[in-house]
N, C-alpha and C positions, 0 to 999 in steps of 0.2 A: 373602666367599669367592666366587670365580668358579666357577659350576657349569656354565656353557654358553658356547660360542663360536659366533658367527655369522660367516660369510664371504661377501663379495662373490665373484663368479665371474671376470669378465673383468678381467685386470690384477692379480688377487689370487691365485687358484688357477690359472687359465688364463693362460699367457703369450701373450696375444692378439696382441701386436705380432709376435712370432716366427711365430706361427701364420699370420697374414695375409701376412707377408713371404714365407714358404715357398709359400703358396697362390698368390700373385701371380707368383712365378717360374714355377710350373707353368702358370699361366694364359698367361703370355707365350709359353712354348714350345708350348702347345696351339694358340694362335692366331697362331703365327709368320708364317703366310702373309699375315695382315692387318696384323700389327704389325712386320714386318721393317724398315720405314723409321724405327721409333722405337727408340732405345736401351733395352735392357732395364731398366737401373737408373733411367733417366728415367721410364719407365712405372711401375715399382714405387714410386718415390719420390712421384710425383704422386698415385697412388691413395692412398697412405698419408697424404699431406697432406689430401686431401679427406675421408678416413675419420676423421681426427683421433682415433685410438685408440677408435673406436666411438662417438664423440660428435659426429661431423661429419655430412656429407650422408648421407641414407639411401641404401642401395645402388643403388636404381633411378635416383635423381637423380644419384648419383655417376657411374654409367656413362654416363648421358646427357651429362654434362659431358666425360667422357673421350673419347667418340667425336667430339664436336665439337672439342675441343682438338687432337686428333691426326689430324683429318681422316679419320676412319674411316666406313664405311657406317653409316648410322643404325640399320639393322636389327641391327647387331652388338651393340648395347647389351643387348638381351634375351639373346643368347647368352652374353655375358660375365657377366651377372647369374646366369643358370642355372648356369653353370660355377662361379661363386663359391660359391653355396649348395650345389650338388651335391657339391663337393669339400671344403667347409669342414671337416667333421668328420675327414676323412682326415689333416688337418695339425694338428689340435689337440694342443698340447703343454702339460704342466704346468710350473710353475717347479720347479727342481731339488730343493727340499726339501719339496715338498708332501706326498708320500706318507709320508716319515719323520715329519713334524710331525703329520699326521692320525693316524698310527699311535700316536705317543706320547700324544697327547691322549686317544685311545680307551683306551689302556692305563691312563691315570689316571682313567678313568671320567667324563670330561668329555663332556657332551652337545654335539653338533655340528649346525649347520644352515647352509643356504645361503639368502641373500636377494639376489636378482639381478633387475635389469631385463632385459627382452628377451622374445622369443617362446618359447612352450613347445617348439616343434620344435627351434629352434636351441639353446636352453640345455640341454634334456634330452639332446639329441644330444651336446653338448660334454661334459657331465658323464659320460655313458656312454663317450665316446671317451677321457676321462682315466682311466677305471677307478676312480673314487672314490666312486660312489654308496653303496656299502655302509658307508662311514664316517659317514653322516649320518642323523640321526633324522628330519629333515624338510628339504624344499626348497620355497621360495616363489619363484615366478616372476611378475613383474609382470603379464604378460598374463593369467595364470590368476586372479590375485587382484584385478584391476581397480584396482590401486594401484601406484604407482611410487615408488621412493626419489627424493627425500628425504621423502616423506609418512610421518610418524611411524606412521601406522596399520599399515603393513606390518611395522614393527618390533614393534608391539603384538601383531600376529597371531603373529609368530614366538615371542614370549615366552609367549603363551598356549598355543601348541602344545607348547612344551618344558616348561611348568609352572614357570617361574622368574621371579623379579622382575628388573626392569631392572638393578638394582645388582649382580645375580649373573651378569650376562651381558656378554661383550665382543662388539663387532662390529669386524671387520677388513676394510678396503677401501681401494682406491687413490684413489677420488675424494674430494677435500677437502670437497665440499659434500654430495653424495648419500650418501656413506658416513660420513666422519668427523664433520662438523658435525651432520648429521641424526641420527646415532646418539647423539651426546652430548646433543642437544636432547630425545631420547626417553628420556633417563635411563640409557642403557647406558654401559659403559666403552668409549669409542671409541679405536681404534688405527688410525692412518693408515699404510698401506703406501706408503712414499715412492716418488715417481716423479720423473723429470727434466723432465717436460713440464707439470706443473701446480704452481701456487703452493701452499705448505703452508697447512693450516687454522690455526685459532687456536693460539697457542703452548702452551696448556695441554693440548693433545691430543698424546699421545706418538706418535712415529713409529718405524717399523722399516724396515730395508732388506731383510731376508729373513724368510720366514714362520716359520722356526724360533725367531725372537726372541719370538714369541707365547708360547712355553712359559714365559718368565720372568714372565708376567702371570697365570698360572693356578696 
């Protein structure tokens, strides 16, 4: 019997691609004086490619590449970086069925947790911006824990915090290795939130397209 469900954040609860796309459009308008010679869609697309859904170049290196590629003043990289993180949380968006799914799981008495890689400032801010913190018994962020997925020890910590065995817990995430394969290796019931940009994990790991499909596993 499943007693608890763990969720990844970026790409699972947070629609990060939409968030970053909206942010970059705002950034283009904010820096239009410098970026006017670059087509907006070209700018946005290039940053998204370098970002690679949060698994590409770190933001500082990303903007260093952008100013070089688009022949911008080198000093602009720091301003673009400050704007990105300064405005990031204003554009955070959940996937459409996040609130309804979390509400139903809570109604059923299922314990909920978040296990995410990232920094405390960014990830806590994103969770707050989504308005979902109250649904969760615990949140583990890699920076605070000194552990990153796919290290199984971060899953072990989550299980201990919730007081459940691995077989009593699902983990839902969009990354085929850091989420799906790692959770299964740690003994949890792994569920892959399907994406169009990563190859699927092993065939014996079930996949979902929308978060509400998790309800059929609980």
